[in-house]
Every structure is written in C-alpha cells, then in structure tokens.
C-alpha positions as a LaTeX table, in Angstrom:
\begin{tabular}{lrrr}
\hline
Residue & $x$ (\AA) & $y$ (\AA) & $z$ (\AA) \\
\hline
Met1 & $-5.73$ & 10.90 & $-10.40$ \\
Lys2 & $-3.23$ & 8.05 & $-10.47$ \\
Pro3 & $-4.58$ & 4.61 & $-9.52$ \\
Gly4 & $-1.77$ & 3.99 & $-7.01$ \\
Phe5 & $-2.53$ & 7.21 & $-5.15$ \\
Leu6 & $-6.24$ & 6.48 & $-5.15$ \\
Phe7 & $-5.58$ & 2.98 & $-3.80$ \\
Ala8 & $-3.38$ & 4.39 & $-1.00$ \\
Val9 & $-6.09$ & 6.89 & $-0.04$ \\
Leu10 & $-8.72$ & 4.14 & 0.01 \\
Cys11 & $-6.47$ & 1.99 & 2.20 \\
Ile12 & $-6.10$ & 4.84 & 4.70 \\
Cys13 & $-9.83$ & 5.58 & 4.79 \\
Pro14 & $-10.64$ & 2.83 & 7.31 \\
Leu15 & $-8.06$ & 4.36 & 9.66 \\
Leu16 & $-9.89$ & 7.67 & 9.43 \\
Ala17 & $-13.32$ & 6.10 & 9.90 \\
His18 & $-13.36$ & 6.99 & 13.58 \\
Ala19 & $-13.74$ & 10.70 & 12.69 \\
Glu20 & $-17.17$ & 12.22 & 13.30 \\
Ile21 & $-19.06$ & 13.30 & 10.18 \\
Tyr22 & $-21.87$ & 15.83 & 10.10 \\
Lys23 & $-24.41$ & 16.36 & 7.33 \\
Ser24 & $-26.44$ & 19.48 & 6.72 \\
Val25 & $-29.05$ & 20.21 & 4.03 \\
Asp26 & $-29.91$ & 23.88 & 3.40 \\
Glu27 & $-33.27$ & 25.27 & 2.22 \\
Asn28 & $-32.16$ & 24.91 & $-1.45$ \\
Gly29 & $-31.37$ & 21.23 & $-1.01$ \\
His30 & $-27.56$ & 21.62 & $-1.06$ \\
Val31 & $-25.88$ & 18.95 & 1.01 \\
Thr32 & $-22.79$ & 19.81 & 3.05 \\
Tyr33 & $-20.59$ & 17.33 & 4.90 \\
Ser34 & $-18.14$ & 18.39 & 7.61 \\
Ser35 & $-15.98$ & 16.98 & 10.36 \\
Lys36 & $-17.21$ & 19.84 & 12.61 \\
Pro37 & $-20.78$ & 20.28 & 13.86 \\
Leu38 & $-22.91$ & 22.36 & 11.48 \\
Lys39 & $-25.89$ & 24.53 & 12.33 \\
Gly40 & $-28.93$ & 22.38 & 11.67 \\
Gly41 & $-26.70$ & 19.42 & 10.82 \\
Lys42 & $-26.96$ & 15.87 & 12.05 \\
Lys43 & $-24.18$ & 13.58 & 13.15 \\
Leu44 & $-23.86$ & 10.53 & 10.90 \\
Asn45 & $-23.15$ & 7.15 & 12.39 \\
Leu46 & $-21.17$ & 5.30 & 9.77 \\
Glu47 & $-20.17$ & 1.69 & 10.06 \\
Pro48 & $-16.50$ & 0.96 & 9.34 \\
Leu49 & $-15.78$ & $-0.12$ & 5.79 \\
Pro50 & $-14.83$ & $-3.74$ & 5.37 \\
Thr51 & $-11.19$ & $-4.28$ & 4.49 \\
Met52 & $-9.71$ & $-6.96$ & 2.31 \\
Met53 & $-8.05$ & $-9.91$ & 3.93 \\
Pro54 & $-4.65$ & $-10.83$ & 2.55 \\
Pro55 & $-4.87$ & $-13.72$ & 0.11 \\
Ala56 & $-4.25$ & $-17.10$ & 1.65 \\
Lys57 & $-0.96$ & $-18.70$ & 0.77 \\
Val58 & $-1.35$ & $-21.55$ & $-1.62$ \\
Pro59 & 0.56 & $-24.57$ & $-0.37$ \\
Ala60 & 3.17 & $-25.96$ & $-2.72$ \\
Ser61 & 1.72 & $-28.71$ & $-4.81$ \\
Ser62 & 3.19 & $-32.09$ & $-4.03$ \\
Gly63 & 2.49 & $-33.00$ & $-7.63$ \\
Phe64 & 4.80 & $-30.28$ & $-8.99$ \\
Pro65 & 7.45 & $-31.98$ & $-11.10$ \\
Lys66 & 10.94 & $-32.01$ & $-9.66$ \\
Val67 & 14.13 & $-32.34$ & $-11.63$ \\
Asp68 & 17.09 & $-34.29$ & $-10.36$ \\
Asn69 & 20.47 & $-32.55$ & $-10.09$ \\
Glu70 & 21.98 & $-34.28$ & $-13.12$ \\
Thr71 & 19.06 & $-33.29$ & $-15.38$ \\
Gln72 & 19.24 & $-29.69$ & $-14.15$ \\
Lys73 & 23.01 & $-29.66$ & $-14.64$ \\
Asn74 & 22.57 & $-30.88$ & $-18.23$ \\
Arg75 & 19.94 & $-28.21$ & $-18.87$ \\
Asp76 & 22.24 & $-25.52$ & $-17.46$ \\
Glu77 & 25.14 & $-26.77$ & $-19.58$ \\
Ala78 & 22.97 & $-26.71$ & $-22.71$ \\
Arg79 & 21.78 & $-23.19$ & $-21.88$ \\
Arg80 & 25.36 & $-22.03$ & $-21.30$ \\
Lys81 & 26.42 & $-23.50$ & $-24.66$ \\
Ile82 & 23.54 & $-21.80$ & $-26.48$ \\
Leu83 & 24.28 & $-18.47$ & $-24.83$ \\
Lys84 & 28.00 & $-18.78$ & $-25.54$ \\
Asp85 & 27.32 & $-19.59$ & $-29.21$ \\
Glu86 & 25.01 & $-16.56$ & $-29.43$ \\
Leu87 & 27.67 & $-14.41$ & $-27.74$ \\
Asp88 & 30.30 & $-15.57$ & $-30.24$ \\
Ala89 & 27.96 & $-14.76$ & $-33.15$ \\
Glu90 & 27.13 & $-11.31$ & $-31.72$ \\
Glu91 & 30.82 & $-10.53$ & $-31.25$ \\
Lys92 & 31.46 & $-11.38$ & $-34.91$ \\
Gln93 & 28.51 & $-9.23$ & $-35.97$ \\
Leu94 & 29.81 & $-6.38$ & $-33.78$ \\
Ala95 & 33.21 & $-6.59$ & $-35.48$ \\
Glu96 & 31.49 & $-6.42$ & $-38.88$ \\
Ala97 & 29.30 & $-3.51$ & $-37.77$ \\
Asn98 & 32.37 & $-1.63$ & $-36.49$ \\
Gln99 & 34.14 & $-2.27$ & $-39.80$ \\
Asn100 & 31.08 & $-1.03$ & $-41.72$ \\
Leu101 & 30.96 & 2.08 & $-39.54$ \\
Lys102 & 34.66 & 2.75 & $-40.10$ \\
Glu103 & 34.24 & 2.35 & $-43.87$ \\
Gly104 & 31.13 & 4.53 & $-43.84$ \\
Glu105 & 32.95 & 7.28 & $-41.98$ \\
Ser106 & 35.81 & 7.26 & $-44.49$ \\
Asn107 & 33.46 & 7.40 & $-47.51$ \\
Pro108 & 31.46 & 10.64 & $-47.44$ \\
Glu109 & 28.29 & 10.91 & $-49.47$ \\
Val110 & 28.82 & 13.20 & $-52.45$ \\
Tyr111 & 26.92 & 14.40 & $-55.46$ \\
Thr112 & 27.91 & 16.25 & $-58.61$ \\
Gly113 & 26.30 & 19.59 & $-59.28$ \\
Ala114 & 25.10 & 20.85 & $-62.66$ \\
Asp115 & 28.38 & 22.70 & $-63.13$ \\
Gly116 & 30.37 & 19.45 & $-62.63$ \\
Lys117 & 31.59 & 20.32 & $-59.14$ \\
Thr118 & 31.48 & 17.68 & $-56.44$ \\
Phe119 & 29.65 & 18.49 & $-53.19$ \\
Arg120 & 29.22 & 16.63 & $-49.93$ \\
Asn121 & 25.72 & 15.50 & $-49.04$ \\
Val122 & 26.01 & 16.01 & $-45.28$ \\
Ala123 & 22.43 & 15.01 & $-44.46$ \\
Lys124 & 22.72 & 11.72 & $-46.34$ \\
Tyr125 & 26.14 & 11.05 & $-44.76$ \\
Glu126 & 24.82 & 11.68 & $-41.23$ \\
Glu127 & 21.81 & 9.45 & $-41.91$ \\
Lys128 & 24.12 & 6.66 & $-43.12$ \\
Ile129 & 26.45 & 7.02 & $-40.11$ \\
Lys130 & 23.50 & 7.08 & $-37.71$ \\
Ala131 & 22.16 & 3.80 & $-39.13$ \\
Leu132 & 25.62 & 2.19 & $-38.96$ \\
Gln133 & 26.10 & 3.41 & $-35.38$ \\
Glu134 & 22.70 & 1.97 & $-34.42$ \\
Gln135 & 23.88 & $-1.42$ & $-35.67$ \\
Val136 & 27.03 & $-1.16$ & $-33.54$ \\
Asp137 & 24.96 & $-0.15$ & $-30.50$ \\
Leu138 & 22.49 & $-2.99$ & $-31.08$ \\
His139 & 25.25 & $-5.61$ & $-31.11$ \\
Gln140 & 26.95 & $-4.06$ & $-28.06$ \\
Asn141 & 23.65 & $-4.17$ & $-26.14$ \\
Asn142 & 23.06 & $-7.78$ & $-27.20$ \\
Ile143 & 26.56 & $-8.74$ & $-26.03$ \\
Glu144 & 25.99 & $-7.11$ & $-22.64$ \\
Ala145 & 22.65 & $-8.92$ & $-22.26$ \\
Leu146 & 24.21 & $-12.26$ & $-23.16$ \\
Lys147 & 27.09 & $-11.69$ & $-20.72$ \\
Thr148 & 24.56 & $-10.89$ & $-18.00$ \\
Glu149 & 22.71 & $-14.14$ & $-18.68$ \\
Leu150 & 25.96 & $-16.11$ & $-18.72$ \\
Ser151 & 27.01 & $-14.56$ & $-15.40$ \\
Lys152 & 23.83 & $-15.98$ & $-13.85$ \\
Leu153 & 25.12 & $-19.46$ & $-14.70$ \\
Lys154 & 28.41 & $-19.16$ & $-12.79$ \\
Gly155 & 29.96 & $-22.44$ & $-11.89$ \\
Val156 & 28.28 & $-24.29$ & $-14.73$ \\
Pro157 & 31.04 & $-25.24$ & $-17.17$ \\
Val158 & 30.32 & $-25.94$ & $-20.80$ \\
Asn159 & 30.19 & $-29.69$ & $-21.32$ \\
Pro160 & 33.60 & $-30.62$ & $-22.76$ \\
Thr161 & 32.02 & $-33.44$ & $-24.80$ \\
Ile162 & 30.14 & $-30.88$ & $-26.89$ \\
Pro163 & 32.80 & $-29.12$ & $-28.99$ \\
Arg164 & 32.28 & $-25.44$ & $-29.73$ \\
Lys165 & 33.34 & $-23.99$ & $-33.07$ \\
Ser166 & 36.18 & $-22.09$ & $-31.43$ \\
Asp167 & 37.35 & $-25.28$ & $-29.62$ \\
Ser168 & 37.53 & $-27.36$ & $-32.78$ \\
Gly169 & 39.60 & $-24.82$ & $-34.68$ \\
Met170 & 36.73 & $-23.96$ & $-37.02$ \\
Asn171 & 36.04 & $-20.23$ & $-37.11$ \\
\hline
\end{tabular}
C-alpha cells in the first residue's frame, strides 16, 4: 500500500469515528467487528483519535542577515556573467559536437574481410553515432538549462565594466 494513500485513509478515520462498532467473539475465539449489530455482539464505545495540530508558524528571525540593493544587484550581475560565460562555452562545445557528429556520419566504420573485400561494420557505426548524438543532446540540454536560469535574471544587465571575451574581440 502506498504511504500517501495510507496517510489519506488515516486522516479520514477521525471523520468516520462517529460510526458505531460492534464486536463479537464466537465459541472458537474468532473475533468479528462490524458496523451492524451482531448476534451476541457488544457495542464498543471508542474515544475519538487525537489529531495532529498544524505546526506553528515560526516568526521570521530579526537576526536574519539582510542584503542591501546594491550588494544584491552586484551578486545578480556576477551570476549573470558566470551564466553567460557558461552559455558561451556550451554553445562552442555544441558546435564542436555537431561537427563531430557530421564527420562521424560521413565516415562509416569498415573492416576488411579475409578475402580482401571491405565491409561496413553497422553495429560499430551506430554505436559511434549514438555516442556522438548523446554529446550533441547533452550540450543542447545544458544550453536550455542555462537560458532558463538567465531568463530568471531579467532586467539585470551584465556589468559593462567587466568585459566578456566576446565584447573584447577575443574569441
């Protein structure tokens, strides 16, 4: 039984506690419980089960450190720069991975048989292409994740005093 389902059932139990329960023990000692009166059974008087109180809200600590707007802005700018640099690097790695995939696709895996004939090794070729495609997919996923993180920092421009490689003409 799944824990979530069990928890839901246990939470509903106090709501059902008002139901009448009857207990009967036969001559062999078998116990039977029922919501309907049983021959020779006795009505049980059960106390309601205690329920948990919701946890009390913890007041915000007045000693929690606060950051002024300028410090937070500088942190956001630094984060944006780091993410942008990582994005640039991933885009370069994606271009390389795409080039490797293209080269891999144009160079089939071959082997020479005992009679001197050349044959394609399809399994080895497919394995190579699969590994190259996984590299392309990895870099594409990383780029999407970095773009998502950058989109969360909208309105935070990169500090113009910190030159990026692409800004300084160095690639």
